[in-house]
C-alpha positions as CSV (number, residue, x, y, z in Angstrom):
1,X,-36.8,-1.1,71.0
2,X,-34.6,-1.4,74.0
3,X,-32.0,0.9,72.3
4,X,-34.5,3.8,72.4
5,X,-35.5,3.6,76.0
6,X,-33.2,6.3,77.4
7,X,-34.0,9.2,75.2
8,X,-35.0,12.2,77.3
9,X,-38.1,14.3,76.9
10,X,-37.2,17.0,74.4
11,X,-38.6,20.1,72.8
12,X,-36.2,20.1,69.9
13,X,-37.3,19.2,66.4
14,X,-35.4,16.1,65.0
15,X,-35.3,15.9,61.2
16,X,-34.2,12.8,59.4
17,X,-32.9,12.9,55.9
18,X,-32.9,9.5,54.2
19,X,-32.0,8.3,50.7
20,X,-29.5,6.2,48.8
21,X,-25.9,7.0,48.3
22,X,-25.2,10.2,46.4
23,X,-28.9,11.1,46.2
24,X,-28.3,14.6,47.7
25,X,-28.9,14.0,51.5
26,X,-25.8,15.9,52.6
27,X,-26.6,18.8,50.3
28,X,-30.1,19.0,51.7
29,X,-28.9,18.7,55.3
30,X,-26.3,21.4,54.8
31,X,-28.9,23.7,53.3
32,X,-31.3,23.2,56.2
33,X,-28.4,23.9,58.6
34,X,-27.8,27.2,56.8
35,X,-31.5,28.1,56.9
36,X,-31.7,27.4,60.6
37,X,-28.6,29.5,61.4
38,X,-29.9,32.4,59.3
39,X,-32.8,32.5,61.7
40,X,-30.4,32.4,64.7
41,X,-31.6,28.8,65.5
42,X,-29.2,26.3,67.1
43,X,-28.7,23.1,65.1
44,X,-26.7,19.9,65.2
45,X,-26.1,17.7,62.1
46,X,-25.4,14.1,62.8
47,X,-23.8,12.4,59.7
48,X,-24.2,8.7,60.4
49,X,-21.6,7.6,57.8
50,X,-19.0,9.7,59.7
51,X,-20.3,8.5,63.0
52,X,-19.8,4.9,61.9
53,X,-16.2,5.7,60.9
54,X,-15.6,7.2,64.3
55,X,-16.8,4.0,65.9
56,X,-14.4,2.0,63.8
57,X,-11.6,4.2,65.1
58,X,-12.3,4.0,68.8
59,X,-14.0,0.6,69.3
60,X,-11.4,-2.2,69.5
61,X,-14.1,-4.8,69.9
62,X,-15.6,-4.0,66.5
63,X,-12.2,-4.1,64.9
64,X,-11.7,-7.6,66.2
65,X,-15.1,-8.7,65.0
66,X,-14.5,-7.2,61.5
67,X,-11.1,-9.0,61.3
68,X,-12.9,-12.3,62.1
69,X,-15.6,-11.6,59.5
70,X,-13.6,-10.2,56.7
71,X,-9.9,-11.1,57.2
72,X,-6.7,-9.1,57.5
73,X,-6.9,-7.6,54.1
74,X,-9.4,-4.9,55.2
75,X,-6.8,-3.4,57.6
76,X,-3.7,-1.2,57.1
77,X,-0.4,-2.0,58.8
78,X,-1.3,0.4,61.6
79,X,-4.5,-1.4,62.3
80,X,-6.9,1.1,60.7
81,X,-9.5,0.1,58.3
82,X,-9.1,0.2,54.5
83,X,-12.6,1.6,53.9
84,X,-12.7,1.1,50.2
85,X,-11.8,-2.6,50.5
86,X,-14.4,-3.1,53.3
87,X,-17.0,-1.2,51.2
88,X,-16.3,-3.4,48.2
89,X,-16.7,-6.5,50.3
90,X,-20.0,-5.5,52.0
91,X,-21.6,-4.0,48.9
92,X,-20.8,-7.0,46.7
93,X,-22.9,-9.4,48.7
94,X,-26.0,-8.7,50.8
95,X,-25.1,-11.3,53.3
96,X,-21.7,-9.5,53.9
97,X,-23.5,-6.2,54.4
98,X,-25.8,-7.8,56.9
99,X,-22.8,-9.0,59.0
100,X,-21.6,-5.4,59.3
101,X,-25.1,-4.1,60.1
102,X,-25.6,-6.6,62.8
103,X,-22.4,-5.5,64.5
104,X,-22.8,-1.8,63.9
105,X,-26.5,-0.9,64.3
106,X,-26.7,-1.2,68.1
107,X,-23.5,1.0,68.4
108,X,-24.8,3.6,65.9
109,X,-28.1,3.8,67.7
110,X,-26.4,4.3,71.1
111,X,-24.1,7.0,69.6
112,X,-27.0,8.9,68.0
113,X,-29.0,8.7,71.2
114,X,-26.0,10.0,73.1
115,X,-25.6,13.0,70.8
116,X,-29.3,13.8,71.1
117,X,-29.3,13.7,74.9
118,X,-26.2,15.9,75.0
119,X,-27.8,18.5,72.8
120,X,-31.3,18.7,74.0
121,X,-31.0,22.5,74.2
122,X,-30.7,22.7,70.4
123,X,-33.6,24.0,68.3
124,X,-33.0,21.4,65.6
125,X,-31.1,18.1,65.1
126,X,-30.6,16.7,61.6
127,X,-29.8,13.0,61.2
128,X,-28.3,12.2,57.8
129,X,-28.7,8.4,57.6
130,X,-29.3,6.1,54.6
131,X,-30.0,3.3,57.1
132,X,-32.7,5.2,59.0
133,X,-35.3,2.5,58.6
134,X,-33.0,-0.4,58.6
135,X,-31.9,0.2,62.1
136,X,-35.1,1.9,63.3
137,X,-33.6,5.3,63.9
138,X,-36.8,6.7,62.5
139,X,-38.4,6.2,65.9
140,X,-36.4,9.2,67.1
141,X,-37.6,11.6,64.4
142,X,-40.3,14.3,64.3
143,X,-40.0,14.7,60.5
144,X,-38.5,12.5,57.8
145,X,-37.4,13.8,54.4
146,X,-36.8,11.3,51.6
147,X,-34.4,12.4,48.9
148,X,-34.7,10.5,45.6
149,X,-32.4,10.7,42.6
150,X,-32.1,8.3,39.7
151,X,-29.1,6.0,39.5
152,X,-27.5,7.8,36.6
153,X,-27.5,11.1,38.5
154,X,-26.1,9.3,41.6
155,X,-23.3,7.7,39.5
156,X,-22.4,11.0,37.9
157,X,-22.2,12.7,41.3
158,X,-19.8,10.0,42.6
159,X,-17.6,10.5,39.5
160,X,-17.7,14.3,39.8
161,X,-16.9,14.2,43.5
162,X,-13.4,13.0,42.7
163,X,-13.5,10.2,45.2
164,X,-11.0,8.2,43.1
165,X,-13.6,5.4,42.9
166,X,-13.4,3.2,39.8
167,X,-16.4,2.5,37.7
168,X,-16.7,-0.9,39.4
169,X,-16.6,0.7,42.8
170,X,-19.4,3.1,41.8
171,X,-21.5,0.3,40.4
172,X,-21.1,-1.6,43.7
173,X,-22.0,1.3,45.9
174,X,-25.0,2.4,43.9
175,X,-26.3,-1.1,43.2
176,X,-25.3,-3.0,46.4
177,X,-26.9,-0.6,49.0
178,X,-30.1,-2.1,50.4
179,X,-32.1,0.8,51.8
180,X,-35.3,0.1,53.5
181,X,-38.0,2.8,53.2
182,X,-41.3,2.7,55.2
183,X,-43.4,5.1,53.1
184,X,-46.0,5.7,55.8
185,X,-43.4,7.3,58.0
186,X,-42.0,9.6,55.3
187,X,-43.4,13.2,55.7
188,X,-41.8,14.8,52.6
189,X,-40.4,13.3,49.4
190,X,-37.9,15.4,47.3
191,X,-37.1,14.3,43.8
192,X,-33.6,15.5,43.1
193,X,-33.7,15.7,39.3
194,X,-32.2,19.1,38.7
195,X,-29.5,21.4,39.8
196,X,-28.2,22.0,43.3
197,X,-30.2,25.2,43.4
198,X,-33.3,23.3,42.4
199,X,-32.8,20.9,45.3
200,X,-32.3,23.8,47.7
201,X,-35.5,25.5,46.5
202,X,-37.5,22.3,47.2
203,X,-35.9,21.9,50.7
204,X,-36.6,25.6,51.4
205,X,-40.3,25.0,50.9
206,X,-40.3,22.1,53.3
207,X,-38.3,24.0,56.0
208,X,-40.7,26.9,55.8
């Protein structure tokens, strides 16, 4: 709880979108962003996956810890991380994922908190984070939207996204992600079982 002590009193609405990899979180978040802008509302979207990558880029201490935990083969010659290799390592064994989480969660919370405090004049902030409940970011949110999609739809999305992921990589990412959901804190559940337009219509109802 100590990580949440410095959040200022705010009038903004903080919306969290949670769900497994390729469930449709980013699509839902982008659509809410467009809806808010159409009403001339100011909005900030925080993508926690991208935020984590920015931490890897600028935090030398984390890079040293990752090298100790996972070895030199997760690094390029210039010292940057080979994300696909790191992902394969952490998604193949839960204990490896927990090592990364232990290192990253305090830093992620601090970064998210910083973004919020710097943007308290916004009308909305959206936090796109699969790890919402794992690292207790849910304590910052006014509303939580859970996006659910079956595993076949998620695998198809990763294939269609042209990420150059192999079938094995896709299996690891969809099967090796341990997402904690505390149902009593979820305000809205969206089942993403149709088209992109279907998902947007469901999100539109929630936003209204």
